[in-house]
C-alpha positions as CSV (number, residue, x, y, z in Angstrom):
1,M,4.9,27.5,6.7
2,K,6.0,27.3,10.3
3,F,6.1,24.0,12.1
4,S,5.5,23.4,15.8
5,A,8.0,21.4,17.8
6,W,5.8,18.3,17.7
7,Q,5.5,18.5,13.9
8,A,9.3,18.7,13.6
9,L,9.7,15.7,15.9
10,L,7.2,13.6,14.0
11,V,8.8,14.5,10.6
12,A,12.1,13.5,12.1
13,A,10.6,10.3,13.3
14,L,9.6,9.5,9.7
15,C,13.3,9.3,9.0
16,L,14.3,7.5,12.2
17,L,15.0,4.1,10.7
18,P,17.6,3.3,8.0
19,S,16.3,3.9,4.5
20,V,13.0,5.3,5.7
21,C,13.6,8.6,4.0
22,A,14.3,6.9,0.6
23,W,11.7,7.7,-2.0
24,G,10.8,4.0,-2.2
25,I,9.4,4.3,1.3
26,A,7.4,7.4,0.4
27,G,4.7,5.3,-1.3
28,H,4.2,3.4,1.9
29,Q,4.1,6.6,3.9
30,I,1.6,8.2,1.6
31,V,-0.7,5.1,1.8
32,A,-0.4,5.2,5.6
33,T,-1.1,9.0,5.7
34,I,-4.2,8.6,3.5
35,A,-5.3,5.9,5.9
36,Q,-4.6,8.2,8.8
37,T,-6.9,10.8,7.4
38,Q,-9.7,8.2,7.3
39,L,-9.3,6.8,10.8
40,H,-11.8,7.4,13.5
41,P,-10.3,9.5,16.3
42,L,-10.8,6.7,18.8
43,V,-8.8,4.4,16.5
44,R,-6.0,6.9,16.2
45,E,-5.9,7.0,20.0
46,Q,-6.0,3.2,20.2
47,L,-3.0,2.9,17.9
48,C,-1.0,4.4,20.8
49,S,-1.6,1.3,22.8
50,I,0.1,-0.7,20.0
51,L,2.8,1.4,18.4
52,P,5.9,2.9,20.2
53,N,5.8,6.3,21.8
54,Y,7.7,8.1,19.1
55,T,4.7,7.7,16.8
56,Q,2.7,9.9,19.1
57,Y,1.6,13.5,18.3
58,P,-1.0,15.9,19.7
59,S,-4.2,16.4,17.7
60,H,-6.9,19.0,18.1
61,W,-9.3,16.9,15.9
62,P,-12.1,16.4,16.6
63,P,-12.6,19.8,18.3
64,S,-13.8,19.7,21.9
65,E,-14.2,22.0,24.9
66,D,-11.1,20.4,26.4
67,V,-8.2,22.7,26.1
68,L,-5.6,19.9,26.0
69,P,-5.1,18.2,22.6
70,R,-5.7,14.5,22.2
71,T,-2.8,12.1,21.8
72,H,-2.9,10.3,18.4
73,C,-0.3,7.9,16.9
74,H,0.7,8.1,13.2
75,L,0.9,5.0,11.0
76,A,3.3,6.5,8.5
77,V,6.2,6.6,11.0
78,L,6.7,2.8,10.7
79,A,5.1,2.1,7.3
80,G,8.5,1.3,5.8
81,W,9.8,-0.8,8.7
82,P,9.3,-4.2,7.1
83,D,11.6,-3.3,4.2
84,T,14.4,-2.2,6.6
85,I,14.5,-5.7,8.3
86,R,14.6,-7.8,5.1
87,S,18.4,-8.4,5.3
88,R,18.1,-9.5,9.0
89,Y,15.1,-11.7,8.4
90,P,15.4,-13.1,4.8
91,W,12.3,-15.2,5.4
92,S,10.2,-12.0,5.2
93,G,11.2,-11.1,1.7
94,Q,8.7,-13.4,0.0
95,L,5.8,-11.9,2.0
96,H,5.9,-8.7,0.0
97,Y,4.7,-10.0,-3.4
98,V,2.8,-12.8,-5.0
99,N,4.0,-14.7,-8.1
100,P,1.2,-16.3,-10.2
101,V,2.1,-19.4,-12.1
102,D,2.2,-19.0,-15.9
103,D,2.0,-15.3,-15.7
104,H,4.0,-13.5,-18.4
105,P,2.7,-10.0,-19.0
106,P,1.7,-8.5,-21.3
107,T,1.2,-11.5,-23.6
108,Q,-0.1,-14.0,-20.9
109,C,-1.9,-12.6,-17.9
110,Y,-2.6,-15.2,-15.3
111,Y,-3.5,-14.4,-11.7
112,G,-3.9,-17.5,-9.7
113,E,-5.8,-19.6,-12.3
114,T,-3.0,-22.1,-12.3
115,G,-1.8,-21.4,-8.8
116,W,1.0,-19.5,-7.0
117,T,4.7,-20.3,-6.8
118,S,4.5,-20.2,-3.0
119,P,1.9,-20.2,-0.3
120,N,3.9,-17.5,1.5
121,N,3.0,-14.4,-0.4
122,V,1.5,-10.9,0.1
123,L,-2.1,-12.3,0.0
124,T,-1.7,-14.9,2.7
125,S,0.5,-12.5,4.7
126,L,-2.1,-9.8,4.7
127,V,-4.6,-12.3,6.2
128,N,-2.0,-13.5,8.7
129,Y,-0.9,-10.1,10.0
130,T,-4.4,-8.6,10.0
131,S,-5.5,-11.5,12.2
132,R,-2.5,-11.0,14.5
133,V,-3.3,-7.3,15.1
134,V,-6.5,-8.7,16.8
135,T,-5.1,-11.7,18.5
136,E,-1.5,-10.7,19.6
137,T,-0.3,-8.5,22.4
138,G,2.8,-6.4,23.1
139,W,5.6,-6.5,20.6
140,E,4.0,-9.2,18.5
141,R,0.9,-6.9,18.0
142,D,3.1,-3.9,17.2
143,M,5.1,-6.0,14.6
144,A,1.9,-7.3,13.1
145,L,0.5,-3.8,12.6
146,R,3.7,-2.6,11.0
147,F,3.5,-5.5,8.5
148,M,-0.2,-5.0,7.9
149,V,0.3,-1.3,7.0
150,H,3.2,-2.1,4.8
151,L,1.6,-5.0,3.0
152,F,-1.5,-3.0,2.1
153,G,0.9,-0.8,0.1
154,D,2.8,-3.7,-1.5
155,A,-0.5,-5.3,-2.6
156,H,-1.5,-2.2,-4.5
157,Q,1.8,-1.8,-6.3
158,P,1.2,-3.7,-9.6
159,L,4.7,-5.1,-10.0
160,H,4.3,-6.9,-6.6
161,L,1.6,-9.0,-8.3
162,T,3.7,-10.7,-10.9
163,G,6.9,-12.8,-11.0
164,R,7.9,-11.9,-14.5
165,A,11.6,-10.8,-14.3
166,R,11.3,-10.8,-10.5
167,G,8.5,-8.1,-10.7
168,G,10.5,-6.1,-13.2
169,N,13.7,-6.0,-11.1
170,D,15.6,-7.7,-14.0
171,V,14.5,-5.2,-16.6
172,W,16.6,-2.1,-17.1
173,V,15.1,1.0,-18.6
174,H,15.7,4.7,-18.5
175,F,13.5,7.2,-16.6
176,E,14.0,10.9,-17.0
177,G,17.3,10.1,-18.7
178,R,18.7,7.9,-15.9
179,K,19.2,4.1,-15.9
180,A,16.8,2.3,-13.5
181,R,15.1,-1.0,-12.9
182,L,11.5,-1.2,-14.0
183,H,10.5,-2.1,-10.5
184,S,12.1,1.0,-9.1
185,V,10.2,3.1,-11.6
186,W,7.0,1.9,-10.1
187,D,8.2,1.8,-6.5
188,T,9.9,5.1,-6.4
189,L,10.4,7.2,-9.5
190,L,6.8,7.7,-10.6
191,I,5.8,8.8,-7.1
192,N,8.9,11.1,-6.9
193,K,7.9,12.7,-10.2
194,E,4.3,13.3,-9.0
195,I,5.5,14.9,-5.8
196,R,8.1,17.1,-7.5
197,E,5.8,18.3,-10.3
198,L,2.7,19.1,-8.2
199,S,2.8,22.8,-7.9
200,N,-0.2,23.4,-5.7
201,Y,-2.0,22.0,-2.7
202,T,0.5,23.4,-0.3
203,T,-2.3,25.3,1.4
204,R,-4.2,23.6,4.2
205,L,-7.6,22.1,3.3
206,P,-10.7,23.2,5.3
207,S,-10.8,19.9,7.2
208,G,-9.4,19.3,10.7
209,R,-9.8,15.5,10.1
210,I,-7.4,15.7,7.1
211,E,-5.0,18.4,8.3
212,S,-4.6,16.7,11.7
213,A,-3.0,13.8,9.9
214,L,-0.5,15.9,7.8
215,V,2.6,16.8,9.7
216,G,4.7,18.7,7.2
217,A,6.1,15.8,5.1
218,R,7.2,16.6,1.6
219,Y,4.4,14.4,0.2
220,D,1.6,16.2,2.0
221,P,0.5,18.2,-1.1
222,L,0.1,15.0,-3.0
223,V,-2.0,13.5,-0.2
224,R,-4.2,16.6,-0.3
225,F,-4.4,16.4,-4.1
226,I,-5.5,12.7,-4.0
227,L,-8.1,13.3,-1.3
228,K,-9.6,16.5,-2.9
229,E,-9.5,15.7,-6.6
230,G,-9.8,11.9,-6.3
231,L,-12.2,11.4,-3.3
232,G,-13.9,14.8,-3.0
233,Q,-12.7,15.3,0.5
234,P,-13.5,17.5,2.2
235,A,-16.9,17.7,0.5
236,I,-17.5,21.3,-0.8
237,R,-20.9,22.2,-2.0
238,G,-21.0,22.6,-5.8
239,D,-17.9,20.5,-6.7
240,V,-18.2,17.1,-5.1
241,G,-19.3,15.6,-8.3
242,N,-16.1,16.5,-10.0
243,A,-14.0,14.1,-7.9
244,W,-12.6,11.2,-9.9
245,W,-13.6,8.3,-7.7
246,R,-16.0,9.8,-5.2
247,D,-18.8,7.3,-6.1
248,E,-16.8,4.2,-6.5
249,S,-14.5,4.6,-3.5
250,A,-17.2,3.7,-1.1
251,S,-17.1,0.2,-2.5
252,W,-13.4,-0.3,-2.4
253,P,-13.2,-1.9,1.1
254,A,-16.1,-4.2,0.4
255,C,-15.8,-8.0,0.2
256,Q,-18.5,-9.8,-1.8
257,G,-18.6,-12.9,0.4
258,H,-16.7,-14.8,3.0
259,A,-16.6,-18.5,3.9
260,S,-17.7,-19.7,7.3
261,V,-15.5,-19.4,10.3
262,S,-14.8,-23.1,10.2
263,D,-13.5,-22.7,6.6
264,A,-11.3,-19.8,7.7
265,Q,-9.9,-21.9,10.5
266,M,-9.1,-24.7,8.1
267,L,-7.3,-22.3,5.9
268,E,-5.1,-21.0,8.8
269,G,-4.6,-24.4,10.5
270,E,-4.0,-26.8,7.6
271,G,-1.2,-25.1,5.7
272,Q,-0.6,-27.7,2.9
273,L,-4.2,-28.5,2.5
274,A,-5.1,-24.8,2.4
275,F,-2.5,-24.1,-0.3
276,S,-3.7,-27.0,-2.4
277,S,-7.2,-25.6,-2.2
278,M,-5.8,-22.2,-3.2
279,V,-4.3,-23.7,-6.3
280,E,-7.7,-25.0,-7.3
281,D,-9.5,-21.8,-6.3
282,P,-7.2,-18.8,-5.7
283,S,-10.0,-16.9,-4.0
284,R,-9.8,-19.3,-1.1
285,V,-7.3,-16.9,0.5
286,D,-10.3,-14.7,1.2
287,D,-12.0,-17.4,3.2
288,T,-11.7,-15.6,6.6
289,D,-14.0,-13.9,9.0
290,L,-11.8,-10.8,8.9
291,P,-12.9,-7.7,7.0
292,I,-10.3,-8.3,4.3
293,C,-10.3,-10.1,0.9
294,P,-6.8,-9.7,-0.7
295,Y,-7.5,-11.8,-3.8
296,E,-10.8,-10.1,-4.6
297,W,-9.1,-6.7,-4.2
298,T,-5.9,-7.5,-6.2
299,Q,-7.3,-9.7,-9.0
300,P,-8.7,-6.7,-10.9
301,M,-5.5,-4.7,-10.3
302,H,-3.4,-7.4,-12.0
303,S,-4.5,-6.0,-15.4
304,L,-2.4,-2.9,-14.6
305,V,0.7,-5.2,-14.9
306,C,-0.2,-6.1,-18.5
307,D,-1.8,-2.8,-19.6
308,Y,0.6,-0.4,-18.1
309,A,3.7,-1.7,-16.2
310,F,5.0,-4.1,-19.0
311,A,3.5,-2.1,-21.9
312,A,5.7,-0.8,-24.7
313,P,8.4,0.4,-24.8
314,V,9.3,-2.1,-22.1
315,P,11.0,-5.1,-23.8
316,A,9.2,-8.4,-24.1
317,W,12.2,-10.7,-23.6
318,E,13.8,-12.2,-20.5
319,P,17.2,-12.8,-19.0
320,A,18.6,-16.3,-19.3
321,P,17.8,-18.5,-16.2
322,P,20.6,-19.7,-14.0
323,S,22.3,-22.9,-15.1
324,D,21.7,-26.1,-13.1
325,G,23.2,-25.9,-9.7
326,D,23.6,-22.1,-9.9
327,D,21.5,-20.5,-7.2
328,S,22.4,-17.0,-8.1
329,E,19.8,-14.5,-9.3
330,P,19.8,-13.7,-13.0
331,S,21.5,-10.5,-14.1
332,P,19.4,-7.7,-15.3
333,I,18.7,-7.8,-19.0
334,P,21.6,-6.2,-21.0
335,F,20.2,-4.2,-23.9
336,T,19.7,-0.6,-25.0
337,E,17.3,0.6,-22.3
338,P,14.2,2.5,-23.6
339,E,13.2,5.8,-22.1
340,L,9.9,5.5,-20.2
341,D,9.2,9.1,-19.5
342,V,7.4,9.4,-22.8
343,P,3.7,10.1,-23.7
344,E,3.0,6.5,-24.6
345,Y,4.2,5.2,-21.3
346,V,4.3,7.7,-18.4
347,G,1.9,9.9,-20.2
348,R,-0.8,7.2,-20.1
349,I,-0.1,6.4,-16.5
350,E,-0.5,10.1,-15.5
351,R,-3.5,10.6,-17.8
352,D,-5.3,7.6,-16.3
353,K,-4.3,8.6,-12.7
354,V,-3.0,5.0,-12.1
355,I,-0.5,5.8,-9.3
356,H,-2.9,8.2,-7.6
357,K,-5.7,5.6,-7.6
358,Q,-3.5,2.8,-6.3
359,L,-2.3,4.9,-3.4
360,A,-5.9,6.0,-2.6
361,K,-7.3,2.5,-2.8
362,A,-4.6,1.1,-0.4
363,G,-5.2,3.9,2.1
364,V,-9.0,3.8,2.1
365,R,-9.0,0.0,2.4
366,L,-6.4,0.0,5.2
367,A,-8.4,2.6,7.2
368,A,-11.6,0.8,6.7
369,V,-10.1,-2.5,8.0
370,L,-8.5,-0.7,11.1
371,N,-11.7,1.1,11.9
372,T,-13.6,-2.2,11.7
373,L,-11.1,-4.1,13.9
374,L,-10.3,-1.4,16.5
375,L,-13.4,0.8,16.8
376,P,-15.4,0.0,19.9
377,D,-18.9,-1.4,19.0
378,E,-20.7,1.4,20.8
379,S,-18.9,4.2,18.9
380,V,-20.3,6.0,15.9
381,S,-18.1,5.3,12.9
382,T,-19.1,8.2,10.7
383,L,-16.3,10.7,10.2
384,S,-16.7,14.5,10.2
385,D,-14.3,17.2,9.1
């Protein structure tokens, strides 16, 4: 496949920042690319008023009589940015996950029933940065969008929803014969395996909407696979019913109910009171007038932590906690690491399309929120291929 000059530049931009080409970032870029395929063209254009110039690329979708292509901006270029700044801004580290109190999968699965270890977590941060995409300007708005895109990905990675062994970072296993942390298996290695073993979907789909968002990245075939087999996009007469989540995906961005705006303002303006309320009712984080409900979305996904991530042969025991006065992190658990690339572990994940579905959910929800926030009221929101 030949690439135009702009495609080569955009692929290079995906690797512009330190660590952005690491496979751990690929998951965030896939989520952002799936979202890009679902954005209204006017929203793609509006992103260019928020993001830096090097995210721009020419797009011929939707087709028009105008010879010149439109200028769109791509979310994937900066999807990994919040991970690259964590060493410079240590305060941002806790924003990438949520630790439920008393949660110890797979034997004890709690998700907010007895509270959170900190009010600064991925759920509250999603509300915060989504709000700031609307209210901020200039660099602050750019930064808020980068965090928003990234945190949608983190919230859909099951091991970002538990504090057991620091989200699996303190559990050593083997994957495909190599030693790895359990967290890295879910962040990186499972996605790497899916990309490497997918032998088709290198051919363009008959959809300008989808293909205009794919710029020649190595994971493009996986994005096509998820959209076609999972969501039935583009819809082709005779086989749309075969898509895995075609019917249910329309409800993924929905929020069953929001509190009044005054309640939302209370949540944002009275930090300690709001956190106390969240301990009593974890769904209070969803009390906002924004089109986002992070607790409602993530609460059902927490079962993946117990049913898949910490399932056998992952060991059930923990490292010893630090002694009094020792602030160091516990060392990873020393034991004979089990191999996870076996039918009873990875085989179940692949059979049940767990990784595919989490990437799809995150991308569809991210796009729906951005379309709602950024699409002019008078515009038609229906997408066409």
